[in-house]
LOTORGU-852433 format. One record per atom (N, C-alpha, C, O): residue in one letter; z, y, x. Coordinates in steps of 0.1 Angstrom, whole numbers, plus 5000, padded with zeros to 4 digits. Atoms other than C-alpha are relative to their C-alpha. Layout:
BEGIN
AZYX
...
***
This chain:
BEGIN
X500649935003
X748921117875
X499550135005
X498550195000
X500449894986
X748421377903
X499249925011
X499849825015
X500850064990
X745521277929
X501250095012
X501650205009
X498949954986
X748021357964
X499350085007
X499750185013
X500949944990
X745121457980
X498850134992
X498450244996
X501249915006
X742521617957
X500750094990
X500350204987
X498749905013
X745421747931
X498949944984
X499249984973
X500250045012
X743221587904
X500749934992
X501549854997
X499250055008
X744521477872
X499649894993
X498549904987
X500350095010
X744521137856
X500249994988
X501249964983
X499349975015
X744221187822
X500549854991
X501349864982
X499250095004
X744720817813
X501349975002
X501849914993
X499250004997
X747720827829
X501050084996
X502150044992
X499449915010
X748821127816
X500549984988
X501749984983
X499550035014
X748421027783
X500849914998
X501749954990
X499550085000
X750020697789
X502050055000
X502950014993
X498849955000
X753220917803
X500450134987
X501650174989
X500049955006
X753121167774
X500549924986
X501349964979
X499650115011
X753220827748
X501549965002
X502249934993
X498750065002
X756520707762
X500850095004
X502050055004
X498949925003
X758121047768
X500450054985
X501550084981
X499549995012
X757521097732
X500849904991
X501949924985
X499150115009
X758520747716
X501249985009
X502049925002
X499050104997
X761320657742
X501050125006
X502250105010
X498949874999
X762821017749
X500650074992
X501750094989
X499449905012
X762721247723
X499949934990
X501049874988
X500150025016
X761821127689
X501449894999
X502149894989
X498850105005
X764720827695
X501850094998
X502750064991
X498949915004
X767321137701
X500050084989
X501050164987
X500049945011
X766421267670
X500649954987
X501449994979
X499850115007
X766320967652
X501549925000
X502149874991
X499150025000
X769320867665
X501450064997
X502350004990
X498849875003
X772021177665
X499750064988
X500850074981
X499949925010
X770721387635
X499550014988
X499650114981
X500650055012
X769121257608
X501749954990
X502549874991
X498750005011
X771821317578
X499449884988
X498649904979
X500050125008
X771720967560
X500550014987
X500049954978
X499649975011
X773921077533
X499150124990
X498450114979
X500749845012
X772521457518
X498349975003
X497549974994
X501249994994
X769421427537
X499850155007
X500650255008
X499849944987
X768021627560
X500049975016
X500049855020
X499650064988
X768421647598
X501350165005
X501350285001
X499049944995
X771621797617
X499450085010
X499050015020
X500649964993
X770322067636
X500650095007
X500150165015
X499049964989
X773122197651
X500849935008
X501849875003
X499750174992
X773721947682
X499850075015
X499050155018
X500149984984
X774521977719
X499349905007
X499349785007
X500850144997
X772221817737
X500449905011
X499749875020
X499550185005
X774221487741
X500149974989
X501149904987
X499850005014
X773821477707
X501050004992
X500949974981
X498749975012
X777121557694
X499750144987
X499550264989
X500149905011
X776821737660
X501050144999
X502150134994
X498749925002
X778622047661
X500150074990
X501250124989
X499749975015
X778422157626
X498849944992
X497849894997
X500450065008
X776922037597
X498550074990
X497550034984
X501149865008
X775022367585
X498749965001
X498549865008
X501450105003
X771222307576
X499550165005
X500250244998
X500749915000
X769322617589
X498749925000
X498249835006
X501650015008
X766122627568
X498749975010
X497749895008
X501249974991
X763922717598
X500049895005
X498849865009
X500150134992
X764922387615
X499449924991
X498549854995
X500550125005
X764322177585
X498750064996
X498449964989
X501449975001
X761122307579
X499349995011
X498149975008
X500650084986
X760022227615
X500149885002
X499149825007
X500650115000
X760921907613
X499549924988
X499049814988
X501050055013
X759521837581
X498549985003
X497849894998
X501149994999
X756521947596
X499249895012
X498149845013
X500250114988
X756821707627
X500049854994
X499149774997
X500050145008
X757721397606
X499049994993
X498649874991
X501450065011
X754621427582
X498950045011
X497750025007
X501150014991
X752421497613
X499849895007
X498749835008
X500250134994
X753321207630
X499449914991
X498549834995
X500750095011
X752421027598
X498250055000
X497249974999
X501449935002
X749221237596
X498749975011
X497649945010
X501249984991
X747521247628
X500549935011
X499949955022
X499650094987
X749521017651
X500049855001
X499549795010
X499650154999
X750420677645
X500049904985
X500049774984
X500050035016
X750320667602
X501549884997
X501849854986
X498550025004
X753820497604
X500750064992
X500950184993
X499349965007
X755820507577
X501350025002
X502050094994
X498549974998
X758820517589
X500050165000
X500950214993
X499949845000
X758220897595
X500050064984
X500650164981
X499949945013
X757720967559
X501049974992
X501250034982
X498850025003
X760920797555
X501050065001
X502050054993
X499449904995
X762421077576
X499750104988
X500550144980
X500649865005
X760321347560
X500350004985
X500450114980
X499549975012
X761121267524
X501350064996
X501450154988
X498949965005
X764521327519
X499850195003
X499750274994
X500349864995
X764021677541
X499150084991
X499350204993
X500449965008
X761621777514
X500550004987
X500650114981
X499349965009
X763321707486
X501450085004
X501450174995
X499249914996
X766221887499
X499750154998
X500450224991
X500649915005
X764222187500
X499350014988
X499750104981
X500350035016
X762522117469
X501150064991
X500750154984
X498950055009
X765722087450
X501150155004
X501750234997
X498549884995
X768222357470
X499550095010
X500350175014
X500149894991
X766022567495
X499850134995
X499850225003
X500249855009
X765422877469
X501050074994
X502250034994
X499249885007
X767023147454
X499650014986
X498449994986
X500749945009
X766423247419
X498650104999
X497950124989
X501149895002
X764023527429
X498349895011
X497149915012
X500750114994
X762323217450
X499950005019
X499249935027
X500250044990
X763223327485
X500749895007
X501249805000
X499950114995
X764123097510
X501450035009
X501550105019
X498949974993
X767823057519
X500149995015
X499449905020
X499950044983
X768623067559
X500749895002
X500249855013
X499450094999
X770822777558
X500749964986
X500850054978
X499650085002
X772322547538
X501449955002
X501849965014
X498850114999
X775622337534
X499849885001
X498849834996
X501150164999
X775421977544
X500049944989
X499349844990
X500650055018
X775421877504
X498850084997
X498550054985
X500849895004
X772522147500
X500450144994
X499550234993
X499449865006
X774722427483
X500050115007
X500650115018
X500049854995
X774122777493
X500950025013
X502150035012
X499149924992
X775022867528
X499750135001
X500050214993
X501149835000
X773023207541
X499350074996
X498250055000
X500949945007
X771623417523
X498350025007
X498050035019
X501050004992
X768223447530
X499250155003
X498950244995
X500249874993
X767123707557
X499249985010
X499450065020
X501049954990
X764223637578
X498549954995
X498749844989
X501150075007
X760723547566
X499549905008
X498449855004
X500550124991
X760223287596
X500249904988
X499549814984
X499250215006
X762123017575
X498949994990
X498449884989
X501050015008
X759223127546
X498849925007
X498149845001
X501350084994
X756723027571
X500249875001
X499549784996
X500450184997
X758222707585
X500049924988
X499449814986
X500250095014
X758922597551
X498549974992
X498249864986
X501150055005
X755622647540
X498949905011
X498149825006
X500150074985
X754522487575
X500149874995
X499149814990
X500050135003
X755922177566
X500249924986
X500049804985
X500950035013
X755522147528
X498649985001
X498349874996
X501649994999
X751722207534
X499549865008
X498449805006
X500650154994
X751921887561
X500549894990
X499749794989
X499750085004
X753921707539
X499249964989
X498649854989
X501249965009
X751821767510
X498849885004
X498549774999
X500950094992
X749221627531
X500149855004
X499249785008
X499550134991
X750721317543
X500249914982
X499749804979
X499550105014
X751921207503
X499350044991
X499249964981
X500749955013
X749921407481
X500950094988
X500650144977
X499249975011
X753121537466
X499650134992
X500050234999
X500149865007
X752121837443
X501150114999
X501050235001
X499049904998
X755321967439
X499850105015
X499750235017
X500049904985
X755322057479
X499150105002
X499250205010
X501449934993
X751922207480
X500250154985
X499550264985
X499949915009
X753022437447
X500950085005
X500650205004
X499249944995
X756122537463
X499450095012
X499850215013
X500549984991
X754122597495
X499150174996
X499250285001
X500349865005
X752022847475
X500550084992
X499750164990
X499049945005
X754422997456
X500550105010
X500650225008
X499349914991
X755823107485
X499250135011
X499550245016
X501149894996
X752523247500
X499750134993
X499450244999
X500149925011
X752223437467
X501250145002
X501050265000
X498949894997
X755423627475
X500450065016
X501050165019
X499449914989
X755623657512
X498350095006
X498450165015
X500849984994
X751623747519
X500250164999
X500250225010
X500049865000
X752024117507
X500850055006
X500450165009
X499049954995
X755024197522
X499850025020
X500550095027
X500150014989
X753224117559
X498950145005
X498550165017
X500649865000
X751124467555
X500950105005
X500450185013
X499149924996
X754224657560
X501649905008
X502449835002
X498850044992
X756924537586
X501350024998
X502349955002
X498449945002
X759824727576
X500349904985
X501549904981
X499750035016
X759624537540
X500549845003
X500749764994
X499150135001
X761124217554
X501049975012
X501350075019
X498850064990
X763924037579
X499249945010
X497949935008
X500950074991
X762623867608
X501249955005
X500849885014
X499350094992
X766123717622
X499749855001
X499349754994
X499349974985
X766923607649
X499150125008
X499650175018
X501149924995
X763923837659
X499950144997
X498850204996
X500749895013
X764524157640
X499150105009
X499250095021
X501049914999
X761724437645
X500350115007
X501050174998
X499649854998
X762424757661
X499650154988
X498450184986
X500749945011
X762325027633
X498950085006
X498850145016
X501449884993
X758725197634
X499249925001
X498249974998
X500650134989
X757124877649
X499449884989
X500049824980
X500750125005
X754624607637
X500249875012
X500049885024
X499750124989
X755524267655
X498649925000
X497749944992
X501250144997
X752823977668
X500849924997
X500049844991
X499250125006
X755623717657
X499749984986
X499349864985
X500150075011
X755123697622
X498149974994
X497449904986
X501549995004
X751523807623
X499049855007
X498149795002
X500650144996
X750523487646
X500649904992
X499849824988
X499250145010
X753023237626
X498850034988
X497949964987
X500750015013
X751323337595
X498549994992
X498349964980
X500850054993
X748023307606
X500149875003
X499049835000
X500450134996
X748222957616
X500749944986
X500249844980
X499350115017
X750522827581
X499350064989
X499449994979
X501049995008
X748123027562
X498849924999
X498349854990
X501150134997
X745422837576
X499849904997
X498949844990
X500150165007
X746222517571
X500550004986
X500149904980
X499950015013
X747622597536
X499050014990
X499049974978
X501049985011
X744322717526
X499249925003
X498549894993
X500550164999
X742622407543
X500249894991
X499449814986
X499450125006
X744722187527
X499550014982
X498949934974
X500149995010
X744622337496
X498450054993
X498350074981
X501249964999
X741022447496
X499650154992
X498650184987
X499849905005
X741922777485
X499550115009
X500250145018
X501049894992
X739123047499
X501050135001
X501250195012
X499049904996
X741723317495
X500850045011
X500850145018
X499450054983
X744223157522
X499650015007
X500250065017
X500950024988
X741723087542
X500050105006
X500650135017
X500249844996
X740523457542
X501150075005
X500950155014
X499349944993
X743823587549
X500549975012
X501050055019
X499350064991
X744923377571
X499050095018
X499550135028
X500849974988
X741623477595
X500150205001
X499850275011
X499549874997
X742723857586
X501150045011
X501150135019
X498650004990
X746023797605
X499049975013
X498750065020
X500750014986
X744023637634
X499550115007
X499750145018
X500749874992
X741923947636
X501150125005
X501050205015
X499149884994
X744824177636
X500749995015
X501150075024
X499450064982
X746123967669
X499050085009
X499050175017
X501449984987
X742823977685
X499750165000
X499350185012
X500849894999
X741824347679
X501550125000
X501450245003
X498249905001
X746024527675
X500649985008
X500550075017
X499250034990
X748224367695
X499149955014
X499349995025
X500950024985
X745724247721
X499650135007
X499250235000
X500649874993
X744824517745
X499449895014
X500149835022
X500750074987
X741924367769
X500050105009
X499950065021
X500349924984
X741724687793
X501349945010
X501449935023
X498949984992
X745124617801
X500449825004
X501449795010
X500050135005
X744724227796
X501849964998
X502649915007
X499050025008
X747924187777
X500550004986
X500450104979
X499650015017
X749224077742
X501150074995
X502150004994
X498749895002
X751724377733
X500449914985
X499749874976
X499350095012
X754524187709
X500150154991
X500350134979
X499349925010
X755424527694
X498750104996
X497750105003
X501249864999
X752824817684
X500150064986
X500349994976
X499749915011
X752925097657
X498649954990
X497449934991
X501150005014
X751425047621
X498650045003
X498350145009
X501549954995
X747725037624
X499349995013
X498450065017
X500250044988
X747424897656
X500050105012
X499550105024
X499849904987
X748625217674
X500849945011
X501949895008
X499150034995
X749925137706
X501350135004
X501050255005
X499349904995
X753025307718
X500749995016
X500749915025
X499249964985
X755025427746
X501549935001
X501949854993
X498850085002
X758425327759
X500349855005
X499449775008
X499850174994
X760124977770
X499549914985
X498949804986
X500850105009
X759124837734
X499049985003
X498749865005
X502050015003
X755224917734
X499849955011
X498649915012
X500450084986
X755324767771
X500749904998
X501149885009
X499250145000
X757324437760
X498949904996
X498449914985
X500450105007
X755324117758
X500249895005
X500449885017
X499250154999
X756323737755
X499249915005
X498549884995
X500750064995
X754423517776
X499949884992
X498949884985
X499950085014
X755023237753
X499250024988
X498149984985
X501049955011
X754123387725
X498750044999
X498150014989
X501449994996
X750923507740
X499449874997
X498849854986
X500950144995
X749723147751
X500449934989
X499549864984
X500150095016
X751122977718
X499050054990
X498349974983
X501049905006
X749023267701
X498749914994
X498449854985
X501050024991
X746323197716
X499549834992
X498549804985
X501350145006
X745522827706
X499949974982
X499149914975
X500649955020
X746422927664
X498750065002
X497849994997
X501349935000
X743523137671
X498949915005
X497849924999
X501150104994
X741422897688
X499649894986
X498449874983
X500150085014
X742022657654
X499450074991
X498650024984
X500749945011
X741122927632
X499150034998
X498550034987
X501249944993
X738223077652
X498849874996
X497749884991
X500650115000
X737122717653
X499249974990
X497949974990
X500550015018
X736722647616
X499150095003
X498050065008
X501049905004
X735122997612
X498749995010
X497750055006
X500950054989
X732822887644
X499250135010
X498150155014
X500149844992
X733423247660
X500349985013
X501549985015
X500050064981
X733023137701
X500450115000
X501350124993
X499749884995
X733323487713
X501550004999
X502050035009
X498649985002
X737023477701
X500449875005
X501549875012
X499150094996
X737923147709
X499849995016
X500849965022
X499849974985
X736623197747
X500850145005
X501250145016
X499249914994
X738423537749
X501749964999
X502750015004
X498249995004
X741723367734
X500149915016
X501049935024
X499650084988
X741323117764
X500450075014
X501450025021
X499749864992
X741123437789
X501550024994
X502350025003
X498749875006
X744323597770
X500849855007
X501549875017
X498950164995
X746123207780
X500050015017
X500949995025
X499750024984
X745123247815
X500850165005
X501750165015
X499249934996
X746423617817
X501350004998
X501950095003
X498549995005
X750023547804
X500449895008
X501449925014
X499550064986
X750723277829
X499850035010
X500449975018
X500149914985
X749323497859
X501350135001
X501950175011
X499449895001
X751423797844
X501649944997
X502650005001
X498650075003
X754523547830
X500849895010
X501749805008
X499550134992
X755023347860
X501450035013
X501350135020
X498849984994
X758223347880
X499849975018
X500349875023
X500750004984
X756623397920
X501349945006
X501149845013
X499150074992
X760123307932
X500649894998
X501249835007
X498850105007
X762023057910
X499049914994
X499449804990
X501050075007
X758722937895
X500450004983
X501550064981
X500150005015
X758622907856
X499850144992
X500250254996
X500149865009
X757723147828
X501350074997
X502350024992
X499149865006
X759623447822
X499949964983
X499049904977
X499850025017
X761023447783
X499150114993
X498450104983
X500449835002
X760023857783
X499650065011
X500250055022
X500749894987
X758024077805
X500050124997
X500250144985
X500549864999
X757524437812
X498950045005
X498750015017
X501249984993
X754124577816
X500150075012
X499150055019
X499649914989
X755524817844
X501249995007
X501850095013
X498550014993
X758824627857
X500850044994
X501850045001
X498549935009
X761324777830
X500349894996
X499849784999
X499250065006
X763524637812
X499349944985
X499150034976
X500950045007
X761624407786
X501150034984
X502350054986
X499249935012
X762924507745
X499849854995
X499049814987
X500550155005
X763424117744
X501949945003
X502750005010
X499150044994
X766523897746
X500149935011
X499149865015
X500350144986
X767323687778
X498850045006
X498049955007
X501650024994
X764123787794
X499849945009
X498749895009
X500350054988
X764423657827
X500349804997
X500149715006
X499550125004
X765823317808
X498449905003
X497349955004
X501250125003
X763322967810
X500549964994
X501649914995
X500150075013
X762722857777
X499649875000
X499049825010
X501050144997
X761722507769
X498550014990
X497749914990
X501050015011
X758922617741
X498950095004
X497950084997
X501249944997
X756722887762
X499649885010
X498449905014
X500350084990
X756622577788
X499249884994
X498249824999
X500250115008
X756222317761
X498250054996
X497249974996
X501249925008
X753222587746
X499350005009
X498250015004
X500849964987
X751522637779
X499249865005
X498149865010
X500650114997
X751022247783
X498849974993
X497749954997
X501450025009
X748922187755
X499150104998
X497950074998
X501249904998
X747122517754
X499149975014
X497950005013
X500650034993
X746322407787
X498849925001
X497749935007
X500750155001
X744822087781
X498750024988
X497649964987
X501649945009
X742722277753
X499550095004
X498750134996
X500949904992
X741622537777
X499149895007
X497849905007
X501150114992
X740022237797
X499549964991
X498549904996
X500950045009
X738622127767
X499050044997
X497949984995
X501549915009
X736622417753
X499650045013
X498450045013
X500849934988
X736022557791
X499749895011
X498849895019
X500750084985
X735822297816
X500450065015
X500249995026
X499849884988
X737122597843
X501349915005
X502249844999
X498850094987
X739322447875
X501350104997
X502550054999
X498549965001
X742022727866
X500549924991
X501649874996
X499150065010
X743122547837
X501049855001
X502049824996
X499350084993
X743822237857
X500750045007
X501849995006
X499149964989
X745222427886
X501150034989
X501849944986
X498650005008
X747722557862
X500849954991
X501950004987
X499650095003
X748422277845
X501049925007
X502149885003
X499050074991
X749822107874
X500850065004
X501849995007
X498849895001
X751822377879
X501350004992
X502449994996
X499150005008
X753322417846
X500849864999
X502049854995
X499650135003
X753522037846
X501449995007
X502549985001
X499150014987
X755522017879
X501150024998
X502049934998
X499149895000
X757822317872
X500749924985
X501949904986
X499250015012
X758722187834
X500949854999
X501949834993
X499350135003
X759321787839
X500949985012
X501549875012
X499050014992
X761521857870
X500950104999
X501850145007
X498349935002
X763922107853
X500149964986
X501249904985
X499450025012
X764022057814
X500249864995
X501049854986
X499750165007
X764121657805
X501549975003
X501949975015
X498850084992
X767621517805
X500449864996
X500749804985
X500350125000
X767521217814
X501149914995
X500949804989
X498650065002
X770921127810
X500149944985
X500049834980
X499749985015
X771521217774
X498550004991
X498650034979
X501249995008
X767721187762
X499550194994
X500450284995
X500549915007
X765721487745
X499650105017
X499050075027
X501049924986
X765121817772
X501750114997
X502450114987
X499449885002
X767822107779
X499150124999
X498350165007
X501149905005
X766122387760
X500550155007
X499750245009
X500249834991
X767622687779
X500249985013
X500349875016
X500350004987
X767422757814
X500350155007
X499550245004
X500449874996
X768423057837
X499249995008
X498749885012
X501150014992
X766123197860
X499749925009
X498649885011
X500850044994
X766623017885
X500249804998
X500249705006
X500150145006
X766622677861
X500849904999
X500549794998
X498550045003
X770222587856
X500150014984
X499650104976
X500150025016
X770922477821
X501450114994
X502550114999
X499049885004
X772922767802
X500149934985
X499549844980
X499850025014
X774322767767
X498950054993
X498250125000
X501249935007
X771722887738
X500050154998
X501050224996
X499949844997
X770423237741
X500050024987
X500850114985
X499749905015
X770223317703
X501349934999
X501549815000
X498549955009
X773823377692
X499849954990
X500249834988
X500250005016
X772723407658
X499049884994
X498849894982
X500750135005
X770523067653
X500349875010
X499649815017
X500150144992
X772322777668
X499749915005
X500349865014
X500950125006
X770322547664
X499249935013
X499049995023
X500750114991
X768422247686
X499349924986
X499949864977
X500650095011
X765622097664
X498649965006
X498150015016
X501050044994
X762621897667
X498850054997
X498250034986
X501449945003
X759722097671
X498950055011
X497850005014
X501349994989
X757722257698
X500049915008
X498949895012
X500250164989
X758421947721
X499449934996
X498349935002
X500150105008
X757921677698
X497850044999
X496849985003
X501049924999
X754721957688
X498949955007
X497949895005
X501050024984
X753221937723
X499949905000
X498849865003
X500050134993
X753821627728
X498849894992
X498149804996
X501050045009
X751821537697
X498450025001
X497549944999
X501449925001
X748721787702
X499749945014
X498649915016
X500750034988
X748621677740
X499649884998
X498549875002
X500450115001
X748321327733
X498850034996
X497950015004
X501450035007
X745421377708
X498950115009
X497750115006
X501149944990
X743621627735
X499849925014
X498849945021
X500750074991
X743621407762
X499249854993
X498349794999
X500850135009
X742521107737
X498650045001
X497749975006
X501649934998
X739221357736
X499950015011
X499049945014
X500550024988
X739321427773
X499649895003
X498449875004
X500650164999
X739021077778
X499249964996
X498549885002
X501250035004
X736721027758
X498450045010
X497549965014
X500849934994
X734521297773
X499949925016
X498849905022
X500350044986
X735221157808
X499249855000
X498649825010
X500350155002
X734220777796
X498949985001
X498549865000
***
């Protein structure tokens, strides 16, 4: 895949590598170990060896899995088996996922009865995301209506971050967080495009603009995870914390939104932001991206900041391919190889399949870093592989 002399990337070989990895290592793990063929949905409390340790179903993961299986059908290979996996998840969410107020439960029991009560707006986001993609695949009007109903419920809350919960990532009192804004920018954009609802599309753009004008500090070349309301910067460790993976993931969201609206200057800025956070977030001693960083070398206001977690690396892989497609700049390929080499030499679990999701700073597997969300789910990794495959197909066409 990489020329040993020039360092050039053979994109056709990389494409084949990703196809093989997706279909022979990643997806079989989930299909063989985690699908609940009795009650529907997936068993998302699972060890790296595939052993199910709890049948409690966290809706955070169910919405994500619904998106992945639906998107495999929509944008990858049109294989109906993906909809056979998606349909029971959608039915479980539609029939059991919400309480009488329209709030999404944090978890359900195996049979769909209520588990943990609603406590995170992120669950709303992932359920909207999954149901939108499922509706796109099937034309299911109930799924679309549930997504639109959830939009109407959560949209007004996003202007005041003290009005909702964000477990397992609580927002410090008196701050606005980047995480919900970036997420709902993408989720609302996808919902607005599919439903042809200009109000939802416009709201997504408003949220994207908040990311790029309030959380992004261009002078210091950093995207701040926490700011004061109305975009005011804050002192102290909280105000100086940034999450490299969040920033990088956020920027491919921004590219998608601004490409739709034809705002080129924001697209090119987003690509620069990816570069800034690779440079700031890279561990020069042991390699890999830190989970969280402090602008002045202090202690970040985030859990397990020195850990090397799978999702910032998967988001970086696809974001760098996107940045190369958008800019053609050499730095994108240099960083791609660096991230690729670290990622595929540390995370894949060749014995059991899938990946080790959590590593310590030195790259050794550790127990999950989120004790309040004991899940492993099919999302960041398959999503990044699917998007990378499509990006590589575009790159190959341009090179042919």
